[in-house]
ZADO-962352 format. One line per 4 residues: their letters; for each residue x, y, z of C-alpha. Coordinates in steps of 0.02 Angstrom, whole numbers. Layout:
REM residues N
A = X Y Z ~ ...
//
This chain:
REM residues 634
MKHT = 10674 5660 10113 ~ 10652 5838 10172 ~ 10588 5963 10042 ~ 10656 6139 10061
KKTF = 10581 6293 9979 ~ 10731 6300 9862 ~ 10705 6119 9810 ~ 10521 6153 9777
LINS = 10562 6302 9666 ~ 10690 6202 9568 ~ 10569 6059 9543 ~ 10430 6179 9493
AIVL = 10545 6262 9366 ~ 10587 6093 9291 ~ 10403 6050 9278 ~ 10364 6219 9199
VAIL = 10504 6198 9072 ~ 10439 6024 9031 ~ 10262 6091 9008 ~ 10326 6230 8894
VLSS = 10428 6107 8793 ~ 10280 5989 8774 ~ 10164 6133 8733 ~ 10284 6195 8600
FFLF = 10294 6020 8531 ~ 10106 6003 8514 ~ 10089 6178 8444 ~ 10222 6136 8316
KEKE = 10132 5973 8274 ~ 9968 6067 8251 ~ 10050 6185 8128 ~ 10115 6045 8018
LTDV = 10020 6053 7855 ~ 10003 5929 7713 ~ 10070 5999 7549 ~ 9942 5990 7408
TLKL = 9946 6064 7233 ~ 9795 6119 7132 ~ 9824 6149 6946 ~ 9702 6266 6861
KWLH = 9615 6253 6694 ~ 9687 6419 6635 ~ 9789 6569 6693 ~ 9755 6660 6857
QSQF = 9591 6756 6851 ~ 9423 6772 6941 ~ 9368 6608 6864 ~ 9461 6527 7011
AGNY = 9419 6655 7144 ~ 9354 6528 7270 ~ 9522 6439 7274 ~ 9619 6600 7305
VAKE = 9498 6648 7444 ~ 9513 6476 7525 ~ 9703 6496 7528 ~ 9715 6679 7580
NSFY = 9579 6664 7714 ~ 9661 6508 7788 ~ 9516 6392 7745 ~ 9640 6267 7674
SDEG = 9760 6281 7820 ~ 9615 6261 7942 ~ 9591 6090 7862 ~ 9776 6050 7884
LNVN = 9824 6086 7704 ~ 9958 6194 7625 ~ 9887 6219 7450 ~ 9995 6278 7306
IEPF = 9889 6346 7163 ~ 9971 6326 6992 ~ 9907 6405 6830 ~ 9884 6300 6673
SFEE = 10039 6267 6570 ~ 10056 6197 6394 ~ 10216 6109 6446 ~ 10115 5997 6565
PTIS = 9926 6014 6541 ~ 9817 5995 6695 ~ 9746 5824 6654 ~ 9919 5752 6622
AVAK = 9989 5828 6782 ~ 9852 5750 6890 ~ 9855 5583 6799 ~ 10044 5567 6823
GDVE = 10031 5613 7008 ~ 10133 5773 6990 ~ 9989 5869 7069 ~ 9846 5806 7178
FGIT = 9698 5905 7109 ~ 9650 5991 6948 ~ 9512 6094 6868 ~ 9454 6051 6692
GADE = 9297 6041 6584 ~ 9177 5896 6600 ~ 9201 5855 6416 ~ 9390 5846 6435
LILA = 9373 5733 6587 ~ 9258 5612 6495 ~ 9380 5603 6349 ~ 9525 5574 6470
REQG = 9429 5431 6548 ~ 9398 5357 6376 ~ 9587 5357 6351 ~ 9607 5253 6509
LPLK = 9660 5390 6630 ~ 9591 5348 6806 ~ 9522 5522 6843 ~ 9359 5571 6927
AIAV = 9266 5733 6965 ~ 9224 5770 7147 ~ 9128 5935 7121 ~ 9074 6058 6988
IYKI = 9112 6243 6997 ~ 9025 6314 6842 ~ 8859 6221 6829 ~ 8810 6330 6682
NPVV = 8940 6339 6545 ~ 8997 6518 6506 ~ 9021 6483 6319 ~ 8932 6621 6224
AYSL = 8905 6693 6052 ~ 8911 6884 6050 ~ 8883 7023 5926 ~ 8890 7212 5926
GTSG = 8732 7295 5988 ~ 8703 7382 5821 ~ 8702 7217 5724 ~ 8527 7162 5770
ITSP = 8593 6985 5795 ~ 8511 6924 5955 ~ 8473 6739 5926 ~ 8555 6588 5840
QDFV = 8426 6599 5700 ~ 8502 6767 5654 ~ 8669 6683 5611 ~ 8604 6625 5441
GKTV = 8692 6722 5303 ~ 8820 6793 5425 ~ 9002 6760 5467 ~ 9023 6674 5634
GIER = 9194 6662 5718 ~ 9228 6505 5821 ~ 9370 6486 5944 ~ 9464 6326 5907
ASDG = 9622 6236 5962 ~ 9788 6279 5878 ~ 9770 6126 5765 ~ 9598 6182 5707
TDIN = 9497 6053 5804 ~ 9345 6103 5904 ~ 9364 6135 6089 ~ 9214 6157 6203
VGIL = 9166 6320 6117 ~ 9145 6234 5949 ~ 9068 6080 6028 ~ 8932 6181 6114
YASM = 8905 6288 5959 ~ 8875 6130 5855 ~ 8760 6058 5988 ~ 8656 6218 5994
MNRL = 8638 6228 5806 ~ 8594 6044 5793 ~ 8461 6059 5928 ~ 8385 6209 5840
KIDR = 8400 6121 5670 ~ 8485 6272 5593 ~ 8569 6237 5425 ~ 8752 6278 5455
SQIN = 8792 6271 5269 ~ 8706 6440 5259 ~ 8830 6514 5382 ~ 9010 6567 5348
EVTI = 9102 6489 5496 ~ 9282 6543 5523 ~ 9415 6511 5655 ~ 9459 6657 5770
GYDA = 9577 6693 5915 ~ 9538 6706 6100 ~ 9482 6888 6105 ~ 9364 7009 6019
TELL = 9487 7064 5883 ~ 9393 6993 5733 ~ 9224 7060 5789 ~ 9292 7234 5822
AGDT = 9381 7233 5653 ~ 9221 7186 5561 ~ 9291 7018 5505 ~ 9148 6927 5593
DVST = 8967 6970 5625 ~ 8963 6855 5775 ~ 9106 6788 5880 ~ 9110 6652 6011
GYII = 9200 6645 6176 ~ 9157 6652 6361 ~ 9029 6771 6435 ~ 9149 6804 6579
NEPH = 9286 6868 6464 ~ 9278 6913 6278 ~ 9115 7016 6276 ~ 9192 7129 6408
LAMQ = 9338 7165 6291 ~ 9213 7233 6163 ~ 9127 7334 6299 ~ 9293 7409 6352
AGHE = 9315 7464 6170 ~ 9155 7566 6189 ~ 9025 7450 6112 ~ 8859 7383 6172
VNTI = 8857 7195 6155 ~ 8722 7063 6125 ~ 8759 6897 6211 ~ 8684 6727 6169
LMAD = 8724 6600 6306 ~ 8724 6429 6225 ~ 8664 6344 6385 ~ 8501 6443 6365
YGAN = 8470 6340 6208 ~ 8501 6171 6290 ~ 8687 6160 6246 ~ 8769 6145 6416
IYAD = 8923 6056 6482 ~ 8990 6077 6658 ~ 9129 6203 6626 ~ 9246 6185 6775
VLFT = 9249 6024 6875 ~ 9366 5988 7018 ~ 9447 5818 6994 ~ 9578 5699 7061
TDDM = 9632 5519 7035 ~ 9541 5359 7080 ~ 9692 5317 7187 ~ 9676 5477 7289
INNN = 9489 5449 7312 ~ 9512 5269 7367 ~ 9669 5285 7473 ~ 9663 5462 7543
PELV = 9478 5506 7557 ~ 9500 5618 7710 ~ 9620 5732 7616 ~ 9499 5742 7469
EDFL = 9355 5785 7585 ~ 9457 5917 7679 ~ 9515 5998 7517 ~ 9340 6002 7445
RATL = 9262 6070 7605 ~ 9386 6216 7609 ~ 9363 6251 7423 ~ 9173 6260 7439
KGWQ = 9193 6373 7590 ~ 9306 6483 7485 ~ 9178 6498 7347 ~ 9037 6535 7470
YAIE = 9141 6676 7544 ~ 9186 6741 7371 ~ 9004 6748 7320 ~ 8956 6843 7478
NEEE = 9105 6964 7473 ~ 9136 7012 7291 ~ 9236 7171 7315 ~ 9354 7094 7442
TVTT = 9370 6940 7332 ~ 9428 7042 7182 ~ 9566 7114 7290 ~ 9618 6936 7332
VLKY = 9612 6883 7148 ~ 9728 7026 7099 ~ 9864 6952 7211 ~ 9870 6811 7082
AVDS = 9809 6894 6921 ~ 9945 7027 6932 ~ 9935 7077 6748 ~ 9746 7104 6749
TREH = 9640 7252 6803 ~ 9513 7272 6942 ~ 9381 7319 6814 ~ 9402 7160 6713
ETYM = 9414 7044 6864 ~ 9260 7126 6941 ~ 9164 7097 6779 ~ 9224 6916 6769
LSQS = 9173 6877 6948 ~ 9002 6960 6932 ~ 8966 6863 6772 ~ 9029 6700 6848
IPLI = 8925 6697 7007 ~ 8755 6660 6924 ~ 8838 6517 6829 ~ 8913 6445 6988
HTGD = 8780 6479 7119 ~ 8621 6434 7022 ~ 8512 6417 7177 ~ 8437 6250 7127
SPLG = 8566 6143 7219 ~ 8712 6170 7340 ~ 8878 6239 7279 ~ 8979 6104 7193
WMES = 8834 5984 7174 ~ 8832 5873 7018 ~ 8686 5792 6929 ~ 8690 5630 6831
KEWE = 8583 5705 6693 ~ 8716 5836 6656 ~ 8854 5707 6641 ~ 8743 5597 6532
GTQR = 8700 5748 6425 ~ 8883 5792 6401 ~ 8922 5613 6351 ~ 8779 5618 6224
ILFE = 8844 5781 6147 ~ 9018 5707 6126 ~ 8953 5540 6062 ~ 8833 5615 5936
QGIL = 8970 5727 5866 ~ 9089 5580 5849 ~ 9212 5653 5974 ~ 9182 5511 6097
SRPI = 9203 5342 6012 ~ 9102 5241 6137 ~ 8989 5275 6286 ~ 9064 5283 6461
GSEL = 8971 5237 6619 ~ 8948 5406 6705 ~ 8985 5329 6874 ~ 9165 5310 6815
VYTT = 9182 5496 6783 ~ 9115 5576 6942 ~ 9068 5543 7123 ~ 8958 5641 7243
KFLE = 9009 5545 7399 ~ 9117 5688 7465 ~ 8982 5817 7430 ~ 8854 5707 7517
KIYS = 8964 5694 7671 ~ 9005 5879 7675 ~ 8822 5926 7659 ~ 8776 5789 7784
EEEE = 8646 5699 7681 ~ 8579 5552 7777 ~ 8575 5385 7688 ~ 8424 5300 7767
EEEV = 8377 5201 7613 ~ 8460 5045 7549 ~ 8567 5087 7398 ~ 8540 4987 7239
NVKL = 8638 5008 7077 ~ 8561 4962 6910 ~ 8654 4955 6744 ~ 8552 4990 6588
SWLH = 8590 4916 6418 ~ 8615 5083 6329 ~ 8617 5271 6355 ~ 8472 5350 6448
QNQF = 8318 5361 6338 ~ 8134 5318 6345 ~ 8157 5133 6310 ~ 8194 5128 6499
VGFY = 8054 5245 6550 ~ 7976 5126 6677 ~ 8132 5134 6785 ~ 8127 5324 6781
AADQ = 7944 5323 6829 ~ 7975 5205 6975 ~ 8111 5322 7037 ~ 8024 5489 7016
LGYY = 7852 5432 7071 ~ 7927 5369 7234 ~ 7896 5183 7208 ~ 8076 5139 7250
GAEG = 8074 5253 7402 ~ 7914 5172 7464 ~ 8009 5007 7468 ~ 8153 5087 7564
LKVD = 8269 5089 7412 ~ 8382 5222 7340 ~ 8405 5165 7160 ~ 8543 5234 7050
LHSA = 8513 5202 6865 ~ 8677 5197 6768 ~ 8687 5205 6579 ~ 8793 5082 6480
GYDA = 8981 5104 6470 ~ 9131 5020 6394 ~ 9225 4978 6555 ~ 9146 4806 6573
SIED = 8995 4713 6506 ~ 8831 4735 6598 ~ 8837 4552 6646 ~ 9015 4564 6714
RVIN = 8972 4717 6818 ~ 8829 4623 6900 ~ 8938 4470 6927 ~ 9073 4578 7006
GDDQ = 8950 4664 7121 ~ 8969 4838 7046 ~ 8782 4834 7011 ~ 8649 4727 7094
FGVT = 8538 4722 6940 ~ 8562 4740 6754 ~ 8456 4767 6599 ~ 8518 4671 6448
IPID = 8473 4586 6285 ~ 8421 4402 6305 ~ 8551 4348 6176 ~ 8691 4424 6280
LLKK = 8623 4346 6439 ~ 8614 4170 6365 ~ 8789 4185 6292 ~ 8857 4237 6462
ISSG = 8767 4096 6551 ~ 8835 3973 6423 ~ 9010 4025 6476 ~ 8972 3976 6656
AKLK = 8903 4135 6733 ~ 8773 4112 6871 ~ 8645 4240 6815 ~ 8457 4237 6806
AIAA = 8323 4343 6720 ~ 8186 4400 6840 ~ 8076 4494 6715 ~ 8064 4537 6530
VYYK = 8012 4718 6509 ~ 7981 4700 6322 ~ 7890 4540 6277 ~ 7939 4566 6094
NPTV = 8105 4612 6013 ~ 8100 4781 5920 ~ 8251 4747 5808 ~ 8226 4801 5627
FLSL = 8331 4810 5469 ~ 8322 4971 5369 ~ 8371 5014 5191 ~ 8341 5162 5077
KEKN = 8196 5136 4956 ~ 8309 5141 4804 ~ 8405 4988 4868 ~ 8246 4887 4836
ILSL = 8279 4764 4978 ~ 8110 4686 5014 ~ 8153 4511 5075 ~ 8294 4409 5151
KDLE = 8337 4341 4979 ~ 8377 4519 4925 ~ 8519 4522 5051 ~ 8631 4411 4945
GTTI = 8780 4511 4884 ~ 8745 4660 4998 ~ 8839 4746 5139 ~ 8751 4750 5308
ASIG = 8798 4864 5454 ~ 8756 4807 5630 ~ 8824 4791 5807 ~ 8813 4666 5949
SQAI = 8661 4555 5957 ~ 8592 4628 5795 ~ 8728 4535 5698 ~ 8679 4372 5784
IKKI = 8496 4398 5741 ~ 8549 4417 5558 ~ 8643 4253 5568 ~ 8491 4166 5640
LLEN = 8373 4238 5509 ~ 8486 4190 5364 ~ 8517 4015 5434 ~ 8334 3979 5472
NGVD = 8273 4042 5304 ~ 8403 3957 5194 ~ 8488 4117 5133 ~ 8668 4099 5076
SSNI = 8772 4218 5185 ~ 8941 4177 5104 ~ 8931 4327 4986 ~ 8860 4449 5115
NFVS = 8981 4578 5185 ~ 8958 4622 5369 ~ 9026 4787 5437 ~ 9015 4881 5601
KQYG = 8873 5004 5614 ~ 8902 5188 5649 ~ 8801 5285 5777 ~ 8617 5314 5737
LQSL = 8574 5319 5552 ~ 8745 5371 5488 ~ 8775 5202 5405 ~ 8609 5215 5312
FDEN = 8686 5349 5202 ~ 8854 5264 5182 ~ 8869 5226 4997 ~ 8957 5062 5040
VDLV = 8814 5000 5151 ~ 8650 4926 5091 ~ 8560 4879 5251 ~ 8570 4946 5430
AGVS = 8515 4857 5588 ~ 8427 4955 5723 ~ 8272 4954 5830 ~ 8100 5013 5781
INEL = 8084 5124 5935 ~ 8242 5222 5893 ~ 8322 5216 5720 ~ 8157 5183 5630
QEAL = 8073 5323 5727 ~ 8216 5440 5681 ~ 8198 5395 5496 ~ 8011 5431 5506
EENY = 8041 5596 5595 ~ 8162 5650 5458 ~ 8045 5589 5319 ~ 8173 5469 5248
EVNV = 8101 5343 5125 ~ 8152 5172 5190 ~ 8106 4989 5175 ~ 8094 4893 5337
LYPS = 8122 4708 5371 ~ 8051 4643 5535 ~ 8138 4486 5603 ~ 7972 4429 5678
DFGF = 7904 4414 5500 ~ 8037 4283 5466 ~ 8014 4176 5620 ~ 8126 4261 5747
DSYY = 8053 4311 5915 ~ 8130 4347 6083 ~ 8112 4457 6236 ~ 8203 4623 6246
NVIF = 8271 4722 6393 ~ 8266 4585 6523 ~ 8303 4625 6705 ~ 8427 4506 6784
TTDE = 8534 4479 6938 ~ 8646 4344 7010 ~ 8590 4176 7075 ~ 8682 4224 7235
LIKT = 8579 4382 7266 ~ 8418 4287 7235 ~ 8474 4158 7363 ~ 8544 4275 7497
NPEL = 8430 4427 7483 ~ 8266 4379 7399 ~ 8176 4520 7491 ~ 8284 4651 7403
VRKF = 8248 4569 7235 ~ 8062 4567 7273 ~ 8057 4750 7328 ~ 8159 4810 7179
LSAT = 8058 4713 7051 ~ 7891 4759 7129 ~ 7930 4945 7122 ~ 8005 4931 6947
LKGW = 7855 4842 6871 ~ 7739 4965 6957 ~ 7833 5102 6864 ~ 7814 5012 6699
EYVY = 7627 4984 6728 ~ 7608 5170 6764 ~ 7691 5213 6599 ~ 7583 5089 6505
ENPE = 7426 5170 6576 ~ 7489 5351 6569 ~ 7607 5370 6420 ~ 7571 5555 6393
DSTG = 7617 5595 6574 ~ 7775 5488 6568 ~ 7873 5555 6422 ~ 7964 5686 6525
FVFE = 8037 5574 6661 ~ 8192 5539 6556 ~ 8254 5718 6559 ~ 8304 5701 6742
YDAR = 8436 5577 6681 ~ 8494 5660 6521 ~ 8458 5843 6493 ~ 8513 5844 6310
LDPV = 8385 5727 6233 ~ 8268 5780 6094 ~ 8091 5795 6169 ~ 8004 5750 6005
HQKN = 8109 5594 5979 ~ 8085 5538 6159 ~ 7897 5559 6147 ~ 7893 5457 5988
MLQS = 8007 5325 6064 ~ 7889 5301 6211 ~ 7734 5293 6101 ~ 7813 5162 5987
SIQY = 7877 5063 6137 ~ 7706 5036 6214 ~ 7665 4897 6090 ~ 7813 4794 6154
FKAD = 7768 4797 6339 ~ 7626 4670 6330 ~ 7548 4550 6207 ~ 7379 4620 6263
SSQK = 7306 4723 6405 ~ 7273 4568 6511 ~ 7456 4518 6515 ~ 7568 4580 6656
IGFM = 7727 4672 6610 ~ 7879 4564 6644 ~ 7792 4400 6602 ~ 7906 4259 6540
TKEK = 7882 4081 6477 ~ 7997 3932 6459 ~ 7943 3907 6278 ~ 8004 4077 6222
WQKL = 8171 4060 6310 ~ 8190 3885 6238 ~ 8160 3948 6061 ~ 8299 4078 6077
YEDL = 8415 3949 6153 ~ 8389 3835 6003 ~ 8415 3978 5880 ~ 8580 4027 5962
DSVG = 8637 3847 5969 ~ 8599 3824 5783 ~ 8722 3962 5734 ~ 8858 3910 5858
ELEN = 8841 4055 5979 ~ 8835 3952 6139 ~ 8994 3886 6221 ~ 8908 3752 6323
SFDI = 8734 3676 6336 ~ 8627 3706 6492 ~ 8451 3683 6557 ~ 8345 3831 6502
ETVF = 8255 3833 6669 ~ 8416 3895 6751 ~ 8405 4053 6645 ~ 8252 4134 6721
TTEF = 8134 4132 6868 ~ 7954 4191 6885 ~ 7948 4176 7075 ~ 7955 4365 7100
LE = 7831 4397 6962 ~ 7709 4277 7042
//
């Protein structure tokens, strides 16, 4: 076929049109964005500046996202909106997220914005009130929910006063609104609110203001956390990562360009003023960008501390495993942290405290790292038993009570103890002196409060010592020593390293019954894993146990230097109580200095087996040698 110039031009034009059409197609495809909605914790203001910047500066669209930013609404609160799937992401307080998880909502934090909580107490400069101790004899206004219950302001106020041991009965505490009205009117001497907001209202009225940040007194809860659903994290992780990356970029830009950022904020906060939004942003930045970790980074100790505050105040009914509430996997990927070590998860039998100090020592002294392990120590939670989590593979190792381990094995579980951290059980039974309970016989006709294995120990003691339990009333124990002062309770079960220590610290006059004085003896805090892991990866078991026991030996030899390790895992603990707990625990690590920590014998396991069998606590019989192994100890 002969090609003329005209034919060539026609063909070239067709090709050019095709190229333009294809180019337009791909350009159109590149501009397609995924619609995502972020619901805020409150109304539009500088508190959310990083999100506005990420949207207006195209950081979200650069990640392929079209983000709609919605303010809080009472018609559909943020947590409900995310849980129901009406919006993809939300911002809320760490305390609210923990409580939502307790209610069964599958929500999880992916980053923190305010690492330091802005909740503050403030007074007029002329008042001379500059510290919490000055509140005594004064009227303090506390911001509360519309139904009168404490929100995070009241929760942190209570935590601060409890930590400082200030008698609140000497303070006139009243409920106030969400501004400085009561303070300016003279109805309060001190008001509470947020350092990024209410104090500025008093300043605008012409007053100098004293501010008392509650976080400075150890009362801190992550204020704003970015969260989504478990389903989004598991099934759409790329979208979560893209959204978080753009958000962090927005906050970094906001921090570096404050004046420009306020202009951006005012596109959203249309009813506010430049002066107020400038103040709010300037006060927020030190609480967001603390300099000790990257923007958005979350620490386990802060989540554990928040849980402890809620639990101790009776707001949280039961502990929650912190790994259920937050994840750092997206932060780790964004900040490109290399995972060269083998990850190991360990579930403890209770909240972080110094009864687990050897694990903390092994971690912080680098013993795990020296074995090539990255060990995450998780506190107890209600989602599943420690034994079930290990069986299901959520954790490779667990720390539990021997009674619970034997009961689980009797139901058919293939688990095995590899070490006993405490060679002796520290369970005790406490009563007020005036109850005059000095022996097991004195228990007849009484009411006893206990939980878990403590109730089984009581059954064993009564059975083995011929005490009639038919007229003894058993009730569930409240947290700590609360049940000790319940007029309907005569005796409270606890452990000598915790509840007894607390009673001694508070100078309570108590009588103590030690189960060991009545023939009961067992290990405590045993480390266990599955038969399968021992069979398939004995080297991992060896490395983990070697480093762990090295940590415990260090603590045994250096107790004074070890008491502070725990605060890396829970920042809200009482230093005096933790020091006393460690000192009283030392006696349970070894029978004598020649014994190695972790040591176990068949005879001691057999005795516990027989005690449990005698009170009908075992479903099926089994060979006691299947319960434990000393091969890694040897």
